[in-house]
N, CA, C and O atoms as a MOPAC input file, in Angstrom:
PM7 MOZYME 1SCF
protein

 N      9.33900 1   -14.18900 1    20.32300 1
 C      7.73800 1   -15.05000 1    20.69400 1
 C      7.95300 1   -15.64600 1    21.54600 1
 O      9.04700 1   -16.00400 1    21.98100 1
 N      6.37100 1   -15.95700 1    22.12200 1
 C      6.51000 1   -16.98200 1    23.05100 1
 C      5.55200 1   -18.61300 1    23.17900 1
 O      4.35900 1   -18.45300 1    22.92400 1
 N      5.88700 1   -19.84000 1    23.47300 1
 C      5.67900 1   -20.97900 1    22.31600 1
 C      5.00000 1   -21.11800 1    22.91100 1
 O      5.16300 1   -20.18500 1    23.69700 1
 N      3.46700 1   -22.13400 1    23.53000 1
 C      3.03000 1   -22.05800 1    24.24800 1
 C      3.49400 1   -23.00200 1    25.45100 1
 O      3.42500 1   -22.88100 1    26.67400 1
 N      4.02000 1   -24.03800 1    24.56100 1
 C      4.73400 1   -25.38000 1    25.92400 1
 C      5.48500 1   -23.50800 1    26.67800 1
 O      4.56600 1   -22.78100 1    27.05400 1
 N      6.48100 1   -23.07700 1    26.79400 1
 C      6.42900 1   -21.37900 1    27.17100 1
 C      6.08500 1   -21.41300 1    27.72800 1
 O      6.75500 1   -22.05800 1    28.53400 1
 N      5.13400 1   -21.09300 1    28.16500 1
 C      3.12900 1   -20.17400 1    27.73600 1
 C      3.10700 1   -21.38600 1    29.43400 1
 O      2.71600 1   -21.05300 1    30.55300 1
 N      3.49500 1   -22.32800 1    29.13500 1
 C      2.45500 1   -22.95100 1    29.91100 1
 C      4.27600 1   -23.32300 1    31.86900 1
 O      4.16100 1   -23.27200 1    33.09300 1
 N      5.40700 1   -23.59600 1    31.00200 1
 C      6.19800 1   -23.47100 1    31.67600 1
 C      6.70800 1   -21.87500 1    32.66700 1
 O      7.68100 1   -21.99100 1    33.41200 1
 N      6.33400 1   -21.15700 1    32.62500 1
 C      6.34300 1   -19.80800 1    32.88600 1
 C      4.89300 1   -19.44500 1    34.37600 1
 O      3.82600 1   -20.05600 1    34.30400 1
 N      5.14100 1   -18.48400 1    35.48300 1
 C      4.08400 1   -18.04400 1    35.77400 1
 C      3.04700 1   -16.92100 1    35.64600 1
 O      3.08700 1   -15.70100 1    35.49000 1
 N      2.57100 1   -17.39300 1    35.71400 1
 C      1.44800 1   -15.60900 1    35.15100 1
 C      2.06800 1   -14.82600 1    36.26200 1
 O      1.14800 1   -14.23400 1    36.82600 1
 N      2.96900 1   -14.61000 1    36.71300 1
 C      3.50600 1   -13.11800 1    37.32500 1
 C      4.75400 1   -13.43900 1    36.38100 1
 O      4.88600 1   -12.32400 1    35.87700 1
 N      5.28800 1   -13.85600 1    36.07600 1
 C      6.13400 1   -14.03700 1    35.11300 1
 C      5.25400 1   -13.06100 1    33.84100 1
 O      5.27100 1   -11.86200 1    33.56300 1
 N      4.74500 1   -13.88400 1    33.44900 1
 C      4.26000 1   -13.89900 1    31.80300 1
 C      3.95800 1   -11.92100 1    31.45600 1
 O      4.03400 1   -11.33800 1    30.37400 1
 N      3.47200 1   -11.09500 1    33.44200 1
 C      2.92400 1   -10.41200 1    33.56600 1
 C      3.48100 1    -9.18900 1    33.96700 1
 O      3.15900 1    -8.00300 1    33.89300 1
 N      5.36500 1   -10.50800 1    34.86800 1
 C      6.87700 1    -9.06900 1    34.93000 1
 C      6.70800 1    -8.13900 1    32.46100 1
 O      6.37500 1    -7.15400 1    31.80200 1
 N      7.27200 1    -9.56600 1    32.36600 1
 C      7.66900 1    -9.56300 1    31.14400 1
 C      7.08100 1    -8.62600 1    30.26800 1
 O      7.88500 1    -7.83700 1    29.77200 1
 N      5.24300 1    -8.42100 1    29.76100 1
 C      3.92100 1    -7.79400 1    29.17700 1
 C      5.12000 1    -6.77700 1    29.43500 1
 O      6.22300 1    -6.70700 1    28.89400 1
 N      4.41100 1    -5.84300 1    30.66300 1
 C      4.34100 1    -4.67300 1    31.82400 1
 C      6.70900 1    -4.00500 1    31.24100 1
 O      7.30800 1    -2.96700 1    30.96100 1
 N      6.91900 1    -5.01800 1    31.35200 1
 C      8.86300 1    -5.10100 1    30.78200 1
 C      9.82000 1    -4.28600 1    29.98500 1
 O     10.81300 1    -3.56000 1    30.04100 1
 N      8.32700 1    -5.21200 1    28.68100 1
 C      8.85700 1    -5.56400 1    26.93500 1
 C      8.66300 1    -4.80400 1    26.50900 1
 O      9.29200 1    -4.05700 1    25.76000 1
 N      6.53500 1    -4.83900 1    27.38700 1
 C      5.85000 1    -5.29300 1    25.97800 1
 C      5.48500 1    -6.56100 1    25.17800 1
 O      5.87000 1    -7.70000 1    24.91500 1
 N      4.08900 1    -5.28400 1    24.85600 1
 C      3.03100 1    -6.52600 1    24.38300 1
 C      3.87800 1    -7.40000 1    23.10000 1
 O      4.12800 1    -8.59700 1    23.24600 1
 N      4.26200 1    -6.67400 1    21.89200 1
 C      4.23800 1    -6.86700 1    20.97900 1
 C      5.52700 1    -7.73200 1    21.07100 1
 O      5.69800 1    -8.40000 1    20.05000 1
 N      6.62800 1    -7.92000 1    22.17900 1
 C      7.81000 1    -8.82700 1    22.89200 1
 C      6.43800 1    -9.80500 1    23.37000 1
 O      5.96800 1   -10.01600 1    22.25100 1
 N      5.88200 1   -10.24000 1    23.95100 1
 C      4.96300 1   -11.07500 1    23.62700 1
 C      3.96800 1   -11.61500 1    23.32600 1
 O      3.56700 1   -12.62200 1    23.90800 1
 N      3.25600 1   -10.95800 1    22.18300 1
 C      2.78000 1   -12.34900 1    21.67000 1
 C      3.22900 1   -10.74000 1    20.05900 1
 O      2.45800 1    -9.82500 1    19.77000 1
 N      4.51300 1   -10.97500 1    19.47000 1
 C      4.38200 1   -10.27000 1    18.34200 1
 C      3.88900 1    -9.31400 1    17.98400 1
 O      3.31000 1    -8.49100 1    18.69300 1
 N      4.13500 1    -9.26000 1    16.15800 1
 C      3.04900 1    -8.02700 1    15.78900 1
 C      2.91500 1    -8.16400 1    15.14400 1
 O      3.79500 1    -8.30400 1    14.29500 1
 N      1.39300 1    -8.27900 1    14.87500 1
 C      0.48800 1    -8.94700 1    13.59000 1
 C     -0.53400 1    -7.78600 1    14.12700 1
 O     -1.37900 1    -7.93600 1    15.00900 1
 N     -0.24100 1    -6.52000 1    13.34000 1
 C     -0.82300 1    -5.53100 1    13.05900 1
 C     -1.71300 1    -5.79600 1    11.56000 1
 O     -1.28300 1    -5.90100 1    10.41100 1
 N     -2.95800 1    -5.84600 1    12.02900 1
 C     -4.05100 1    -6.20600 1    10.94700 1
 C     -4.14400 1    -5.22400 1     9.43400 1
 O     -5.07500 1    -5.36100 1     8.64000 1
 N     -2.88500 1    -4.13400 1     9.20600 1
 C     -3.24700 1    -3.62900 1     8.29200 1
 C     -1.58900 1    -2.66100 1     7.63900 1
 O     -1.21800 1    -1.51200 1     7.87600 1
 N     -1.16900 1    -3.39000 1     7.07300 1
 C     -0.05300 1    -2.82600 1     7.39600 1
 C      0.76200 1    -1.62900 1     5.99900 1
 O      1.64300 1    -1.92100 1     5.19000 1
 N     -0.02200 1    -0.20500 1     6.20600 1
 C      0.96800 1     0.03700 1     4.96000 1
 C      2.06900 1     0.25300 1     4.71500 1
 O      2.55200 1     1.36500 1     4.92800 1
 N      2.67000 1    -0.60900 1     4.27400 1
 C      3.68800 1    -0.28800 1     3.95200 1
 C      4.39000 1    -1.39200 1     3.06400 1
 O      5.49500 1    -1.74400 1     2.65200 1
 N      2.89000 1    -1.75100 1     3.02800 1
 C      3.06200 1    -3.34900 1     1.52000 1
 C      1.48800 1    -2.95700 1     1.29400 1
 O      0.96500 1    -4.03900 1     1.02900 1
 N      0.60800 1    -2.08200 1     1.27000 1
 C     -0.34200 1    -2.03300 1     0.51000 1
 C     -0.42300 1    -3.22000 1    -0.60300 1
 O      0.51300 1    -3.57000 1    -1.32200 1
 N     -2.25100 1    -3.97800 1    -0.59400 1
 C     -2.13000 1    -4.07200 1    -1.70500 1
 C     -2.17900 1    -4.18500 1    -2.71300 1
 O     -2.54000 1    -3.04000 1    -2.98500 1
 N     -2.09100 1    -4.81600 1    -3.91400 1
 C     -3.48300 1    -4.80600 1    -5.01500 1
 C     -3.07700 1    -5.64700 1    -5.42400 1
 O     -2.28700 1    -6.55400 1    -5.16400 1
 N     -4.22000 1    -5.01000 1    -6.77900 1
 C     -4.91000 1    -5.89300 1    -7.78700 1
 C     -4.42000 1    -5.47400 1    -8.90500 1
 O     -4.24600 1    -4.26200 1    -8.78400 1
 N     -4.04300 1    -5.89400 1   -10.12300 1
 C     -4.31600 1    -5.19300 1   -11.72600 1
 C     -4.85200 1    -6.23900 1   -12.05400 1
 O     -4.73300 1    -7.37100 1   -11.58500 1
 N     -5.86500 1    -5.59400 1   -13.43600 1
 C     -6.64300 1    -5.68100 1   -14.35800 1
 C     -6.60000 1    -5.75700 1   -15.35500 1
 O     -7.60700 1    -5.15600 1   -15.73000 1
 N     -5.86600 1    -6.26800 1   -16.57500 1
 C     -6.07100 1    -6.45900 1   -18.27000 1
 C     -7.93900 1    -5.91300 1   -18.63900 1
 O     -9.02500 1    -6.40400 1   -18.33000 1
 N     -7.60200 1    -4.91900 1   -19.28000 1
 C     -9.01700 1    -5.79400 1   -20.21800 1
 C     -8.39900 1    -4.75800 1   -21.81500 1
 O     -7.32100 1    -4.19600 1   -22.00500 1
 N     -9.67500 1    -4.87500 1   -22.73400 1
 C     -8.85900 1    -4.59400 1   -23.87600 1
 C     -8.78200 1    -3.62800 1   -24.19300 1
 O     -8.18300 1    -3.32100 1   -25.22400 1
 N     -9.65000 1    -2.38000 1   -23.03500 1
 C     -8.83600 1    -0.75400 1   -23.06800 1
 C     -8.25000 1    -0.19200 1   -22.77800 1
 O     -7.87700 1     0.86900 1   -23.27800 1
 N     -7.77300 1    -0.98800 1   -21.31900 1
 C     -6.75100 1    -0.38900 1   -20.32400 1
 C     -6.54800 1    -1.41200 1   -19.67100 1
 O     -7.03000 1    -2.54400 1   -19.72800 1
 N     -5.39100 1    -0.68900 1   -18.70200 1
 C     -4.81300 1    -1.68500 1   -16.92400 1
 C     -6.26800 1    -1.06600 1   -15.86100 1
 O     -7.27400 1    -0.36700 1   -15.98800 1
 N     -5.44100 1    -1.98600 1   -14.65600 1
 C     -6.82800 1    -1.23800 1   -13.93500 1
 C     -6.35000 1    -1.94300 1   -12.74900 1
 O     -6.71700 1    -3.09800 1   -12.53200 1
 N     -5.23200 1    -1.06900 1   -11.65100 1
 C     -5.11000 1    -1.56300 1   -10.38500 1
 C     -6.22500 1    -0.69200 1    -9.91100 1
 O     -6.89100 1     0.29800 1   -10.21500 1
 N     -5.97000 1    -2.09900 1    -8.50500 1
 C     -6.81900 1    -2.07800 1    -7.60400 1
 C     -6.69700 1    -2.31100 1    -6.14900 1
 O     -6.99700 1    -3.36600 1    -5.59100 1
 N     -5.98300 1    -0.66100 1    -5.25900 1
 C     -5.08000 1    -0.42500 1    -4.83500 1
 C     -6.12600 1    -0.66700 1    -2.68200 1
 O     -7.14000 1    -0.03100 1    -2.39700 1
 N     -5.56000 1    -1.49100 1    -1.87100 1
 C     -6.80400 1    -1.86700 1    -0.59300 1
 C     -5.93100 1    -0.66300 1     0.73800 1
 O     -4.95600 1    -0.61000 1     1.48700 1
 N     -7.09300 1     0.09400 1     0.31200 1
 C     -6.60000 1     1.52000 1     1.78300 1
 C     -7.71400 1     1.62500 1     2.13000 1
 O     -8.61400 1     1.93700 1     1.35000 1
 N     -7.81300 1     1.49200 1     2.82400 1
 C     -9.30900 1     1.71800 1     3.89400 1
 C     -8.59300 1     2.94800 1     4.64100 1
 O     -7.41600 1     3.02600 1     4.99300 1
 N     -9.91200 1     4.14500 1     4.82400 1
 C     -9.60900 1     4.82200 1     5.62300 1
 C     -9.01600 1     5.87600 1     6.18000 1
 O     -8.98300 1     6.27800 1     7.34300 1
 N     -8.25700 1     6.51300 1     4.55500 1
 C     -7.83500 1     6.89200 1     3.94800 1
 C     -8.94400 1     8.22800 1     3.45600 1
 O    -10.14100 1     7.96800 1     3.57900 1
 N     -8.63600 1     9.38600 1     3.00700 1
 C     -9.34800 1    10.02600 1     2.05200 1
 C     -8.34800 1    10.73400 1     1.10200 1
 O     -7.28300 1    11.33600 1     1.23400 1
 N     -9.17900 1    10.38600 1     0.07700 1
 C     -8.87300 1    11.25600 1    -0.91800 1
 C     -7.65100 1    11.76900 1    -1.48300 1
 O     -6.84000 1    11.27500 1    -2.26600 1
 N     -7.74000 1    13.24100 1    -0.70800 1
 C     -7.22600 1    13.58000 1    -0.66100 1
 C     -5.66200 1    13.33800 1    -0.48800 1
 O     -4.76200 1    13.98200 1    -1.02700 1
 N     -5.57800 1    12.57700 1     0.13300 1
 C     -4.30100 1    12.03600 1     1.53200 1
 C     -2.89500 1    11.64100 1     0.28800 1
 O     -1.70400 1    11.73600 1     0.58600 1
 N     -3.58200 1    11.06700 1    -1.52100 1
 C     -2.67700 1    10.36600 1    -2.18700 1
 C     -2.18300 1    11.30500 1    -3.55100 1
 O     -2.55000 1    12.25500 1    -4.24300 1
 N     -1.32200 1    10.53000 1    -3.43500 1
 C     -0.05000 1    11.47800 1    -4.38200 1
 C      0.64300 1    10.44100 1    -5.46900 1
 O      1.51400 1     9.59500 1    -5.26700 1
 N     -0.05400 1    10.80300 1    -6.71300 1
 C      0.43500 1     9.47700 1    -8.02200 1
 C      1.09500 1    10.77700 1    -9.02700 1
 O      0.66700 1    11.82600 1    -9.50800 1
 N      2.47600 1     9.96500 1    -9.01700 1
 C      2.90200 1    10.39000 1   -10.03500 1
 C      3.37700 1     9.46500 1   -11.21200 1
 O      3.81000 1     8.31300 1   -11.22800 1
 N      3.00100 1    10.91400 1   -12.73700 1
 C      3.97900 1     9.22400 1   -13.00100 1
 C      4.92800 1     9.93000 1   -13.36100 1
 O      4.85400 1    11.15800 1   -13.32900 1
 N      6.23300 1     9.13300 1   -13.86200 1
 C      7.25100 1    10.23100 1   -14.37100 1
 C      8.01600 1     8.95600 1   -15.66800 1
 O      8.49600 1     7.83800 1   -15.48500 1
 N      7.85800 1     9.64600 1   -16.73200 1
 C      8.38700 1     8.07600 1   -17.72300 1
 C      7.51300 1     7.41900 1   -17.89500 1
 O      6.34900 1     7.70900 1   -18.16900 1
 N      8.25100 1     5.97100 1   -17.67000 1
 C      7.42800 1     4.86500 1   -18.00000 1
 C      7.25300 1     4.50600 1   -15.76800 1
 O      7.28900 1     3.33000 1   -15.40800 1
 N      7.14200 1     5.27900 1   -15.01400 1
 C      7.25300 1     5.41100 1   -13.43500 1
 C      6.16000 1     5.60000 1   -12.35000 1
 O      5.97600 1     6.55700 1   -11.59800 1
 N      5.55600 1     4.55500 1   -12.45900 1
 C      4.18100 1     5.67900 1   -11.26000 1
 C      4.11400 1     4.57100 1   -10.66700 1
 O      4.05600 1     3.36200 1   -10.89100 1
 N      4.15900 1     5.97700 1    -9.10600 1
 C      3.98200 1     6.27700 1    -7.98600 1
 C      3.03300 1     6.46700 1    -7.51200 1
 O      2.22700 1     7.27200 1    -7.98000 1
 N      2.84900 1     5.86000 1    -6.54900 1
 C      1.50300 1     6.23200 1    -5.84200 1
 C      2.15200 1     5.99800 1    -3.89300 1
 O      2.54000 1     5.13600 1    -3.10500 1
 N      1.93700 1     7.12800 1    -3.98200 1
 C      2.54200 1     7.06600 1    -2.08400 1
 C      0.88300 1     7.95500 1    -0.88300 1
 O     -0.06700 1     8.57000 1    -1.36600 1
 N      1.01700 1     7.79700 1    -0.03600 1
 C      0.45300 1     8.61500 1     1.31800 1
 C      1.08300 1     8.94600 1     1.90000 1
 O      2.18300 1     8.49000 1     1.58800 1
 N      1.15200 1     9.79500 1     3.00900 1
 C      1.52500 1    10.24500 1     3.27500 1
 C      0.78800 1    10.52300 1     5.13800 1
 O     -0.35700 1    10.73300 1     4.73700 1
 N      0.68000 1    10.63200 1     6.41400 1
 C      0.45200 1    10.46400 1     6.98800 1
 C      0.86100 1    11.54400 1     8.26800 1
 O      2.09100 1    11.51900 1     8.23000 1
 N      0.57400 1    12.22500 1     9.07900 1
 C      1.94400 1    12.95600 1     9.93400 1
 C      0.88000 1    11.82600 1    11.52000 1
 O     -0.31800 1    11.96500 1    11.76500 1
 N      1.76600 1    10.93900 1    12.19700 1
 C      1.19700 1    10.47200 1    13.67600 1
 C      0.22600 1    11.44200 1    14.78700 1
 O      1.17400 1    11.86900 1    15.44700 1
 N     -0.57100 1    11.85500 1    15.21200 1
 C     -0.71200 1    13.11000 1    16.30600 1
 C     -1.36400 1    11.79800 1    17.29700 1
 O     -2.10300 1    10.88100 1    16.94000 1
 N     -0.86300 1    12.05500 1    18.48900 1
 C     -1.00000 1    11.28700 1    18.99400 1
 C     -2.01700 1    12.49600 1    20.57100 1
 O     -1.54800 1    13.47700 1    21.14900 1
 N     -3.26700 1    11.91000 1    20.75100 1
 C     -4.25900 1    13.17000 1    21.20000 1
 C     -4.00500 1    12.86900 1    22.72300 1
 O     -4.12400 1    13.89700 1    23.39000 1
 N     -3.70300 1    11.80000 1    23.43300 1
 C     -3.62600 1    11.02300 1    24.70900 1
 C     -2.28400 1    10.40600 1    25.00800 1
 O     -1.92100 1     9.23700 1    24.87400 1
 N     -1.61400 1    11.49500 1    25.45600 1
 C     -0.61100 1    11.16000 1    25.17400 1
 C     -0.04800 1    11.60300 1    27.47500 1
 O      1.03700 1    11.85800 1    27.99600 1
 N     -1.51500 1    11.45800 1    28.08100 1
 C     -1.34000 1    10.16500 1    29.64100 1
 C     -1.25100 1     8.92800 1    29.35400 1
 O     -0.27300 1     8.52900 1    29.98700 1
 N     -1.68300 1     8.09400 1    28.78500 1
 C     -1.33500 1     7.00600 1    29.30700 1
 C      0.01200 1     6.42600 1    28.52200 1
 O      0.75400 1     6.71000 1    27.58200 1
 N     -0.24400 1     5.08000 1    29.89800 1
 C      0.88600 1     4.37600 1    28.38000 1
 C      0.63500 1     3.26600 1    27.84200 1
 O      0.60600 1     2.25600 1    28.54400 1
 N      0.42800 1     3.21500 1    26.63900 1
 C      0.27100 1     2.39800 1    26.03000 1
 C      0.71900 1     0.94600 1    25.37200 1
 O      1.65800 1     0.91300 1    24.57600 1
 N     -0.07400 1    -0.37700 1    25.78300 1
 C      0.66400 1    -1.30400 1    25.36900 1
 C      0.17800 1    -2.23500 1    24.17100 1
 O      0.20500 1    -3.46500 1    24.12400 1
 N     -0.08200 1    -1.71600 1    23.62400 1
 C     -0.23500 1    -1.18400 1    22.13100 1
 C     -1.15900 1    -0.66200 1    21.10800 1
 O     -2.26700 1    -0.97200 1    20.67100 1
 N     -0.22100 1     0.30600 1    20.88000 1
 C     -1.16600 1     0.57800 1    19.19900 1
 C     -0.85400 1     0.37400 1    18.24700 1
 O      0.29200 1     0.34300 1    17.79800 1
 N     -2.55500 1     0.06000 1    17.38500 1
 C     -2.37700 1    -0.29800 1    16.28100 1
 C     -3.16100 1     0.70700 1    15.62800 1
 O     -3.72900 1     0.42800 1    14.57200 1
 N     -3.24400 1     1.71400 1    16.08100 1
 C     -3.90300 1     3.06300 1    15.25900 1
 C     -3.04500 1     3.59300 1    14.72600 1
 O     -3.53300 1     4.17500 1    13.75600 1
 N     -1.75600 1     3.78900 1    14.79100 1
 C     -0.88700 1     4.39000 1    14.73300 1
 C     -1.13300 1     4.94400 1    12.86100 1
 O     -2.11100 1     4.34600 1    12.41400 1
 N     -0.56200 1     5.77200 1    11.92200 1
 C     -0.85200 1     5.78600 1    10.81800 1
 C      0.09000 1     6.40000 1    10.29600 1
 O      0.26900 1     7.61800 1    10.31200 1
 N      1.28500 1     4.91900 1     9.39700 1
 C      2.14300 1     5.20000 1     8.54100 1
 C      2.05900 1     5.78200 1     6.61000 1
 O      1.09700 1     5.72700 1     5.84400 1
 N      2.91800 1     6.09400 1     6.45900 1
 C      3.14400 1     6.36700 1     5.12700 1
 C      3.35100 1     5.05100 1     3.90500 1
 O      4.35900 1     4.52100 1     4.37000 1
 N      3.08100 1     4.42500 1     2.94200 1
 C      2.36400 1     3.74000 1     1.96100 1
 C      3.60900 1     4.72900 1     0.62600 1
 O      3.86300 1     5.92200 1     0.45800 1
 N      4.03400 1     3.55500 1     0.01000 1
 C      4.38200 1     3.88000 1    -0.89500 1
 C      4.56400 1     2.74500 1    -2.62900 1
 O      5.31600 1     1.79400 1    -2.41700 1
 N      4.24300 1     2.76400 1    -3.48500 1
 C      4.29500 1     1.65100 1    -4.29900 1
 C      5.33100 1     2.04200 1    -5.49200 1
 O      5.87300 1     3.13900 1    -5.36100 1
 N      5.61600 1     1.39500 1    -6.45800 1
 C      6.05700 1     2.44100 1    -7.17500 1
 C      5.67800 1     0.58000 1    -9.15000 1
 O      6.06000 1    -0.42000 1    -9.75900 1
 N      5.36400 1     0.92300 1    -9.08200 1
 C      5.35400 1     0.03800 1   -11.16700 1
 C      5.81200 1     0.87400 1   -12.55200 1
 O      5.79500 1     1.95400 1   -13.14000 1
 N      6.23800 1    -0.53800 1   -12.57700 1
 C      6.46900 1     0.11400 1   -14.30000 1
 C      6.05500 1     0.13900 1   -14.13400 1
 O      5.40700 1    -0.18100 1   -13.13700 1
 N      5.83000 1     1.22000 1   -16.23500 1
 C      4.48900 1     0.36600 1   -17.44500 1
 C      5.23500 1     0.29800 1   -18.94500 1
 O      6.34700 1     0.51400 1   -19.42700 1
 N      4.48700 1     0.05100 1   -19.18300 1
 C      4.61700 1    -0.03100 1   -20.73100 1
 C      4.52200 1     0.32700 1   -21.56700 1
 O      3.30100 1     0.33900 1   -21.72200 1
 N      4.96400 1     0.72200 1   -22.43000 1
 C      5.21100 1     1.73000 1   -24.06300 1
 C      3.58100 1     2.14900 1   -24.18400 1
 O      3.08200 1     3.20000 1   -24.58700 1
 N      2.78000 1     0.59700 1   -23.54500 1
 C      1.23600 1     0.25100 1   -24.61600 1
 C      0.36600 1     1.27400 1   -23.67200 1
 O     -0.83600 1     1.27400 1   -23.93600 1
 N      0.87000 1     2.32200 1   -22.40000 1
 C      0.21300 1     2.91400 1   -21.73700 1
 C     -0.24000 1     4.10100 1   -22.30400 1
 O      0.64700 1     4.46100 1   -23.07900 1
 N     -1.65800 1     5.32400 1   -22.32900 1
 C     -1.08700 1     6.54600 1   -22.27400 1
 C     -1.01900 1     7.43000 1   -21.38400 1
 O     -2.04400 1     7.61600 1   -20.72800 1
 N      0.16600 1     8.23200 1   -21.08400 1
 C      0.61300 1     8.35300 1   -19.38600 1
 C      0.20700 1     9.52800 1   -20.19800 1
 O      1.17500 1     9.82000 1   -20.90000 1
 N     -1.05400 1    10.55400 1   -20.48400 1
 C     -1.60400 1    11.08600 1   -20.53200 1
 C     -2.65600 1    11.24600 1   -20.14500 1
 O     -3.03700 1    12.40000 1   -20.33900 1
 N     -3.71900 1    10.30200 1   -19.41500 1
 C     -5.15200 1    10.10400 1   -19.90800 1
 C     -4.96600 1     9.00400 1   -18.80600 1
 O     -5.76100 1     8.06600 1   -18.75000 1
 N     -3.73600 1     9.13700 1   -17.77400 1
 C     -4.19000 1     8.55000 1   -15.93200 1
 C     -5.02000 1     8.87800 1   -15.16800 1
 O     -4.73700 1     9.67700 1   -14.27500 1
 N     -6.11800 1     8.42500 1   -15.28100 1
 C     -6.94800 1     8.93200 1   -13.55900 1
 C     -7.44200 1     7.62600 1   -12.67800 1
 O     -7.42600 1     6.39800 1   -12.76600 1
 N     -7.90200 1     8.67700 1   -11.75400 1
 C     -8.18300 1     7.24700 1   -10.28200 1
 C     -8.48800 1     8.14700 1    -9.53900 1
 O     -8.21300 1     9.31900 1    -9.28300 1
 N     -9.57100 1     6.76800 1    -9.03700 1
 C    -10.78300 1     7.36400 1    -7.55200 1
 C    -10.77600 1     6.19900 1    -7.04400 1
 O    -10.52600 1     5.05300 1    -7.42000 1
 N    -11.31200 1     7.05000 1    -5.51400 1
 C    -11.06800 1     6.66600 1    -4.34700 1
 C    -13.21000 1     6.24800 1    -3.46800 1
 O    -14.15400 1     6.87200 1    -2.98500 1
 N    -12.70100 1     4.46100 1    -3.90200 1
 C    -14.23200 1     4.66500 1    -3.50400 1
 C    -14.23600 1     3.13000 1    -2.08000 1
 O    -13.63600 1     2.05900 1    -1.99300 1
 N    -15.22300 1     3.83500 1    -1.24600 1
 C    -15.33600 1     1.73900 1    -0.18600 1
 C    -13.92300 1     1.80800 1     0.20100 1
 O    -13.68800 1     0.66500 1     0.59100 1
 N    -12.80900 1     2.52300 1     0.31900 1
 C    -11.55400 1     2.30500 1     0.76200 1
 C    -10.72700 1     1.38400 1    -0.35000 1
 O    -10.33100 1     0.33300 1     0.15500 1
 N    -10.48000 1     1.49900 1    -1.34100 1
 C    -10.01200 1     0.82200 1    -2.59600 1
 C     -9.66300 1     2.02800 1    -3.44400 1
 O    -10.61200 1     2.67400 1    -3.88800 1
 N     -8.14200 1     2.51100 1    -3.79500 1
 C     -7.97300 1     3.20600 1    -4.55900 1
 C     -8.00900 1     3.02700 1    -6.08400 1
 O     -6.85700 1     2.89600 1    -6.49700 1
 N     -8.81100 1     2.98000 1    -6.95000 1
 C     -8.63700 1     2.69100 1    -8.46600 1
 C     -7.98500 1     3.87800 1    -9.50400 1
 O     -8.54200 1     4.95400 1    -9.72400 1
 N     -6.71500 1     3.45800 1   -10.08000 1
 C     -5.93500 1     3.45700 1   -11.14200 1
 C     -6.33300 1     3.25800 1   -12.52000 1
 O     -5.87400 1     2.19100 1   -12.92900 1
 N     -6.89700 1     3.77100 1   -13.24600 1
 C     -7.62500 1     3.63200 1   -14.47300 1
 C     -6.06500 1     3.91800 1   -15.49700 1
 O     -5.35800 1     4.91900 1   -15.38300 1
 N     -5.90100 1     3.17600 1   -16.11700 1
 C     -4.40300 1     3.63700 1   -17.27100 1
 C     -4.88200 1     2.67900 1   -18.51900 1
 O     -4.76300 1     1.46100 1   -18.65700 1
 N     -5.57200 1     3.85400 1   -19.53200 1
 C     -5.65900 1     3.85400 1   -20.56200 1
 C     -5.02500 1     3.00500 1   -21.62700 1
 O     -3.89000 1     2.76300 1   -21.21700 1
 N     -5.22800 1     2.36900 1   -22.93000 1
 C     -3.86600 1     1.49300 1   -23.05000 1
 C     -3.82200 1     2.94900 1   -24.89100 1
 O     -4.88900 1     3.09900 1   -25.48600 1
 N     -2.82600 1     3.56000 1   -25.29200 1
 C     -2.80900 1     4.23100 1   -26.07100 1
 C     -3.61400 1     3.32000 1   -28.01200 1
 O     -3.49000 1     2.15600 1   -28.39300 1
 N     -4.18100 1     4.24800 1   -28.56100 1
 C     -4.85400 1     3.87800 1   -29.77500 1
 C     -3.65800 1     3.12700 1   -30.47000 1
 O     -2.53600 1     3.63200 1   -30.51300 1
 N     -4.05900 1     1.44600 1   -31.20900 1
 C     -2.61400 1     1.40300 1   -31.82400 1
 C     -2.12700 1     2.65100 1   -32.96000 1
 O     -2.94500 1     3.57000 1   -32.97700 1
 N     -1.13400 1     2.81400 1   -33.75800 1
 C     -1.19100 1     3.18900 1   -34.88500 1
 C     -0.91500 1     1.71000 1   -35.63600 1
 O     -0.37100 1     0.61000 1   -35.54300 1
 N     -2.00800 1     2.88600 1   -36.71900 1
 C     -1.35200 1     1.42000 1   -37.91400 1
 C     -0.58500 1     2.28400 1   -38.48400 1
 O     -0.33100 1     3.42000 1   -38.08400 1
 N     -0.10500 1     1.62100 1   -39.67400 1
 C      1.43100 1     1.86000 1   -40.34900 1
 C      1.11500 1     1.14900 1   -41.11400 1
 O      0.61400 1     0.07400 1   -40.78300 1
 N      1.29800 1     1.50600 1   -42.45000 1
 C      0.85000 1     0.88300 1   -43.88500 1
 C      1.81800 1     0.80300 1   -44.92100 1
 O      2.33800 1     1.90200 1   -45.11300 1
 N      2.33100 1    -0.27000 1   -45.79900 1
 C      3.14600 1    -0.23400 1   -46.35100 1
 C      3.84800 1     0.66600 1   -46.84700 1
 O      3.03000 1     1.45400 1   -47.32100 1
 N      4.63100 1     0.96100 1   -46.99400 1
 C      5.77000 1     1.92100 1   -48.02300 1
 C      6.60900 1     1.42900 1   -48.27900 1
 O      7.23000 1     0.46000 1   -47.84300 1
 N      6.74500 1     2.37300 1   -49.37700 1
 C      8.48400 1     2.24000 1   -50.34900 1
 C      9.18000 1     2.58000 1   -50.09400 1
 O      8.72800 1     3.70700 1   -49.89300 1
 N     10.50200 1     2.67500 1   -49.75900 1
 C     11.89100 1     3.77200 1   -48.90600 1
 C     12.40300 1     3.17500 1   -50.18300 1
 O     12.57200 1     1.99700 1   -50.49700 1
 N     12.62200 1     4.37300 1   -50.88500 1
 C     13.80300 1     4.00900 1   -51.92400 1
 C     14.85300 1     4.68800 1   -50.96300 1
 O     14.90600 1     5.45700 1   -50.00300 1
 N     15.69900 1     3.90500 1   -51.83900 1
 C     17.67500 1     4.11900 1   -51.99400 1
 C     17.99200 1     5.22000 1   -52.85700 1
 O     17.50900 1     5.33800 1   -53.98400 1
 N     19.14500 1     6.37400 1   -52.11500 1
 C     19.87300 1     7.80700 1   -52.17900 1
 C     20.86500 1     7.07100 1   -52.41800 1
 O     21.97300 1     7.57100 1   -52.61000 1

């Protein structure tokens, strides 16, 4: 990445040559606005549930895959990249659609059979209801 001082000491011609030969990411670095490999998540707890909110704009609800295996919740999305304009030499492309996968370890308080999800306005909400507490009464245990 070039610093301001390095940019001042180089000629515009050298800058453009480096840009064309090495690509824009070498010149300015990779500052993609939406890194799908690390989807941001917020987690809230209510009296009766946990709520996961994942920021995932521009996807369809059918693209998500949610899987619970024992105490592991896995959320993923897999997209195939389609390049419809193959005649251009792209200097920068931020329209790439990658996959993401996030996993969360659940605790035994969560009712795995009642998990639900919804996707609205670019936010995937996963509802993780808590199990109803089992009230145990005092009992005498006989000794045999």
